[in-house]
N, C-alpha and C positions, 0 to 999 in steps of 0.2 A: 567385675570391677566397674564402678560408675565413674563417669567423667563429668565434673561440674563445668558448665559453660557460662561464661560471663557475657550475657546478652548486651549489657550496657556498654562493655568495652568494644564488642563487635559493632554495636550501633554507632558508637562515636567514630570508628573508622569508616563505616558506611556513609555517614553524613558527610564527612570530608570528601570522600570519593564521589558521592552522588552530586555534590555541589559543583565539582569540576565537570562531571559528565553532563549535567543539565546546562551549565554555561556553554559547553561545547555544542550541545544540541540546539540551544537558542541561537548561537551565532551561525550554525550551519543552516537553520531554517531561514534566517534573514538572507543569507547568501543564496540559498536555493531559489528564493523569489526572483533574483536577478538572473539566475542560470537554471531555468526550470528543468526538472527531470534529470539533472546531472547524476549519473549512477554512483559516482564516488561519494558525493554528499549524501545521497539517499542511503548508501551503505553505512556511512558514519552515523546517521540518525537512527537507523535500524539497530546498529550495534549498541548504541547508548540505551535504547528502550529495552532491548533484550537483556543487557547487563543489569539494569535497574530492576527488571521483573524478577530475575533470579535472586538478586541480593536482598530486595525488599521482603521476599518470602522468607529468606533465611533469618532475618532479624525481626520477624513477626509483625510486618506491616502489610497485611493482606490487601487492604484497599489500594495501596500504591502498586502492589504486584498485579492486581486485577485491572487497574487502569492501564498499566504498561502492557498487559496482555491484549487488551482491547485495541490499544494504539498499534501494537505489533501486527495484528490482523489487518488493520486498515492501511498501514504503511506497506504491507505486502502488495496491495493493489497498485501502489505507485511503483514499486520495484519491478513487478512483472508487466507493467505497461497497460493495465486495465483502466487507469485513471491518470489525470494530469494535475500537477500542482497548480492550484489557483490562489488568488489573493485571499479569498474567503477560507480556503483550506489551511493556508499558512497561518492566518489569524487564529483559527481554532487550534492548530497544533501548538502555537505559542501559548495559548491559554491552557493547554494541557500541561505544558512545562510548569506553569505557575501552580496548577493543581497538584502536580507531583511534588513540587517543593513544599506545599502546604501539608500534604499527607505525610511526607517524610519528617518534617519538623514536628509533627504531632507525636511522633515516637511510637515504640512498639506497643501493640495491643490497643491503639487508640480507636480504631474502627474495624469492624469485622468484614466490611465489604464496601462496594461503591455506594456513595450517597446519591441523592437525587441530582445534585449539581453535576457530578462527574458523569452520570448516566446520560443526562441531557447533552453534555458536551460530546460524548461519543456518538450519540444519535445524530447531532448536528453535523459532526465531521463526516459520518457515513453518508449523510444526505449530500454534503458538499462534494464528496468524491464521486458519488453516483451521478451528479450532474455534470462533472468535468468530462471534457472530450479526451480522446486518445492523445497521448503525448507526441510532441514533435521530435525530430531527430536530436540526439544529444550532441553537445559541443565537445570534441576531443580535447580542445585547449582548456575548456573549463574543467574537464575531468582530471587532467594532469595537474592543473593548479590546485584543485581540491585535494588530490592525493598527496601533493607535496605539503599542503597546509595541515593535513590531518595525520601525517606520519608521527607516531608516538616516539617520545624520547625516554631513555632509561632514567628513572628517577628514584630517589629514596626519600620517603616521607619522614620528616623530623619535626617534632614539636617546636614551635617558635620560642616557647619558654626556655628550652634547652639552648637554643642559639643565643637568646638574650643573656643567659648565664655565661656562655662562652665569651661573649663580648665583654661582659662585666669583668671576667677573670683576666682577659688580655689587657683591659684597662687598668686593673689593679697591678698587674705585672709592670705596665708602663710607669705607673706612679712609683712603685718600689724601685724600679730601675733608675728613675730620676733621683730619688733620695740616696741610692747607693752611689751614684756618680758624685754627689756632693760630699759624701763621707770619704770617698777615695782621695779627694783633694787634701784631706787632713792626715793621710797615712804617711809614715816616714818615707823619704825619697827612695831608699833602697828597695822597697816593696811596691812603690806606686806605679812604676812603669809596667810591671807584669800585670798588676790588677787593672790598670787602664786598658791594656791590650785585651785582657779577658772580658772586661766590661764592654768594649767595643764589639767583640765577637757576639756576646749575648745580646747586645743591642740590635745587631743585624738579624739574628734569629728571631728575636721577639717581634720586630717590625714585620718580618715575613709571615710569622704566625698570625699577627693581627690582621694583615692584609688578606690572608686566606680566609680567616673567620668572617671578616666583613664581606668578602666575596660570596661566601655561602649564603649570606642573608640577601644577596642581590637577586631580584626577580625582574623579568622583562615586563614592560608596560603594555605589551600587546594584548594580553587577555583582558585587562581593564578597558583598553580602548575598544576592543571588539564588542564588549558588553553594551556599549553605547549605541550600537547599530539598532538594537531593539527599541531603545528610547527614541531615536530619530524616527524610526518607522511609525511607532504608535502615535507620537505627538503630531507628526506631519499628517497622518491619516485623520486624526480628530479635528484638525484645522483645515482640511481640504487642500493641503499643500503637497507638492512633490519635492522631495529632498533626498539627495544622496550623500553618503558619508565616505570621505576619503581619509585613509590613515597612512602615516609615514613615521618611520623610526620605531616600529613595533618591537625591535630587538634591543632597544636602549634599556639598560638595567639600572634599577635604583633599589634602595633598601626596602624590604617588605613593609616596614612600618610607614615609610613615606607613601607607598602605593595605597595603603589603607586610608591615609588622610587625603589622598588625591581623588579618590573615587567620588565622593559627594560633591566637591567643587566642580569637577568635570561634568557630572550629571546635570547640575543646575545650569552651567554655562551653555551646555548643548540644548537643553530644554528652552532656555531663554532665547537662544539663537533661532530655533525653529518658530517659537511663539512670536517674538518681536522682530527678529532680524529678517528672516526669509519672507518674501512677499508671496501672495497667491500667484498661481500660474498666469492668470489674466493680467494682474498688475505687472508681473515681470515681462510678459510679452509686450505690454504697452510701453514699458521702459526700454525696450530693445534688448532684453536679457533672455537667456534660455529659460524655458518654462520650468525646468527642473533646477532648484537651488542646490547649492553645494556647501557643505560644512567640512572643513579640513582640520584634522587633529594631527599634529606632528610633534615628535620629541627628539631632542638632541642633547649631547653633552657639551658643556662649555665651562672651562676654567673651574673644574671641581664641583660644578652644579649640573642639574638637569633642567632644561628649559622645555616647557610644554606650551604650545600655541594652539588656541582654538579660534579658527577664523571662519567667517561666513561671507558670502557675496550678496548679502541682503541690502536693506535700505540704509543701514548705518545709523549712528546716533545723531540726534538733532541738537546742535549746540544751543540753539535758541530755546528749545524746550527744557534742556538741562539748566540753563541759566535762569529761566523763569521759575522753575521749580525750586532751585536753590535759594532764590531771593524770597519766594513765598514761604519757605520753611525756615528762613533766617540763618541758613548755613553760610551764605556769602552775601554781604550787603551790596557789594559791587562786583558781581560775577563777570561783567564785561571786561574788567581789568585783569582777569586771570588769564594765564597762558593756556594753550590748548591742553597740555597734559594735566595741569592743575584743575581745569574745569571738568575734564572727563573723569578725573579721580573722585569727583564728588558723588558719582553714582554708587560708590561703595559705602556711602554714609548710611547708618541705620535708618530704615523707614523711607529711603529715597526711592521714588518710582516716577517714571514719566508716562506710564501706561494710561490710556484714556478710559479703559474699562478694566474691571477686575475679572480675571478668568480663573479657572481651577489651577492654572500653572503660575500665573504671575499677576502683578498689578497691586499687590498689597504692601509693597515696600519691604518685603522679607526675602532675602536671597543673597544679593551680592555682598551685603555686609557679612553674612555668614560665610560666603566664599573667602573673603579676605581674612576673617578670623580663623578659619580652618587652615588656610595656607600659612598665616603668620604663626600659628601654634607649632608648626614644625620648622620655624626659622626661615620661612620662605617669603616671597613677595609677589604681588599680582599687579599688573598694569594693563591699560587698555589704549588702543589706537583705533580711530574710526574716520571714515570719509562718508559724508552723506551721499546716499545713492550707490555707494561702492562696497560697503560692508564694514565689519568690525572684527578686530583681532584682540583677544585676551592673551596675555603672556604671563605664565606662571613660572617663577624661578624657585627651585627647591634644592636643598642640600642632598648629596648622594646618600648620606647616612646621618642618622641622628645620634649615634653612639659616641663618636669621637670627632672633634673639630680642631682646626688650627686656631688657637685662641691668642689674643693679645692681652697680656696680664698687666694689671694696674694695681696701685696701692693707695688706700686712704687710711692714714694712721696704721693700725695693726691689721686692718682688714684687707684681704685679697679679693680683687674683682677681676672679671674676665669679660671681654667682648669678642665676638667672632672676628677673626682677622679680615675676612672678606668685606666687612662693612667699614673698616678703618681706611681713611683716605690720606691723613697726614697728622703730625703732632707738632705742637708749638708751645711756647711758654706764655703763661698768662702775664700780660704787662704789669709791671710793678705799680702798686697803688690802685689797681683796678678792682673794685669791689662790686659784687653782684647785688641786686635788689632783693625783693622779698622771695622767700622760699628757695634762695640760691640761684635765681634766674638772672640773666644779664645778656648783654649783646656786645660782641666784639666787631671790629672791622677786619675782614679777611680779604685782602686784595680789593679794597674799596667796596666790598659788599658786606651787608650786615650778617653776622653769624650769631644766632641765639645760642646760649649755652646754659648748662645746669652745673652747679657745684654739687657733686655727689655727696659731700660731707653733710650739707644741709638737707639735700633732697632725701637722702636715706636715713637721716637722723643719726649719723655716726658721731661718737664723742671725740673730743680733742680739738686742739687749735691747728689751723693750717700752717704749713712751713712758710718760710720767707719766699720761696720760689715754687709756684704751682705750675702744673702742666695741663695742657688742653689737648684732648684726643678728639679729632674731628671725624665724625662717623656719618655715613649716608644711609638714608632709608627712602626708597622711591626717588622722588625729585628733591628731597629735603636734606640739607646739611645742618647738623647741630654739633656743638662742642660739649664734651664732658670734662669737667675740671677735676683733677685728681692730684694727690700729693707727689706721686712718682710713677715712673714707667718701668716695667720689668721685662718687656719684650715678648717675642713670639714663642709659643710653646704648644706642643700637642696637649689637648685637653680632653679628658674623659667626662662626658656629660652624665650627671646623676639627676634623676627627677627629684623635685621637692616633695617632702613629706606633706601629709594632709594639713598640719597646722600652718605650714609656710606657703602652700599653694595659693595662688591668686594674689600674692603680694605685688603691688604696683611696681613696675620697673625691673622685676626679677623673673628670669625665665627658668633657671635651673641652678644646680649646684655642681661643684667639682671638688676633688681632693688635691690640694697643692703639694708641691714637692716636699715641704717640711711636715706633711701630715695634717695640716690644718684644712678646714673646709673653706672654700671660696664660693662666691656667688657669680653666676653668669648673668649678665645684664640683658634685659629685654629691650633691645634698641628700638623696635617699632613702638613699643609701649611708652618709652621715654620721649620719643618724638611726638606722639599724640598728647602726652601730658604737657610738654612744653608748648605745643600749639594751643591747648586749652588755656594754659596759664597766660599766654600772650593775648588771647581773645578776651579773657576776663579782665586783664589789665587795661586793654584798649577800651572795653565797655565802661570800666570804672572812670577812666580819664574823660570819656565822652560825657558821662553823667556829671562829673565835676564841672566841665566846661559849660554844660547846659544850666547848671545851678548858678 
């Protein structure tokens, strides 16, 4: 009897497991550099290489298996004390991780054996180990710490697509439950009490199920943070700097989709901190600082969100250089009148850079605007604080989950609109007789301060005439407050977020969609996008008035 083996299915599982193993090996190698010859960390690295060797052979990737076999032989010298971990050896081992990733990604049958690049890498590593002295005594404290860090957890691998579907189903149940609650109010009184009691019981069970499903999607941020240790090491080495990375809050959990969107912004901020923030050892010594710079990444939960801070103790941002650059680019005509937060926020403008020279990492004005765009794409916000000579801190605020939000529901005519509840600060009535200017823009006085606003009927091109009394919802984004003028308010409600289809994606001011209690589709507003549109409209209006005055 013959058995058909699906190599592609086995390969897919292997790729996922290998990615985790190589991430663990990479982190262990960076840690090993600070705790040389720690037996527990060496054992972890050896196990990873041994596992990949066997698995790669079984899925028909002989080149990866052969490279792992060569690494295994060389790592044995470290384990039995014939060689010591040096910086050069660590660098070569990290390059070996990269080569293993490349060979594994190439797929089954891609290469019959080692190529010239991999062979040269093994030869260089062998030479580096041959030159290394015998190892020093190991640190028992380091061994215990490594053992605790590498203790495996029991896990079950589940496709994210299945979890997405489970979240969708719990969201649909929530919508159906809301519609059922409205229908119960029309039931004759003799049956209503029993149905209301049963509905409340189902409501509790559904909320518990929804909470459990969302919790399954939650993953700790620690693995993402630890991957940045390699980035810090490599960038610091290329710039002749000494930098250490400190992590805090690694056990904080967020939705797996949020983590995916967090990885790229964090990488750029860390690279930027090493390149621009941390000074060279000699410059730090001259300034009375420790020669080794420090980058700290910490995460914490706060009011239904997760806050991630990336801080360095480097030179900080120069207010003067930011102001000069902003004026030269026409971003701000009088930057000296801006507050500190407003001025620093300009560094997120597309193309903005204060670098005096272009490097392979930065100086082209591409980066921080991408950071902001990536963060805002998942309904987050990023801000910056800095003191010249003392360092810079970037703060990223993200929702815990992207699937379900507490929404504040609004109405314009027959259209249902939603804004995230956490951005709403207050509601008020539009003064009688107050009419906006062009494109639905206008300005109100809110406690003796100007409040720019948008009338959503005009801004979104919705049909119909406004009612006699309109409402203003005041929302906040970063340091800005704006008003959104609507026909009526419907209040707070749990909202299931639905992505926009391709024809609707990219609409200005619209972030996503949802299904309302009556079964109609509603639109979830993109508050950061609306704030930026209003700012642009105000700038255009100011420029037009200036031209008229000059004429």
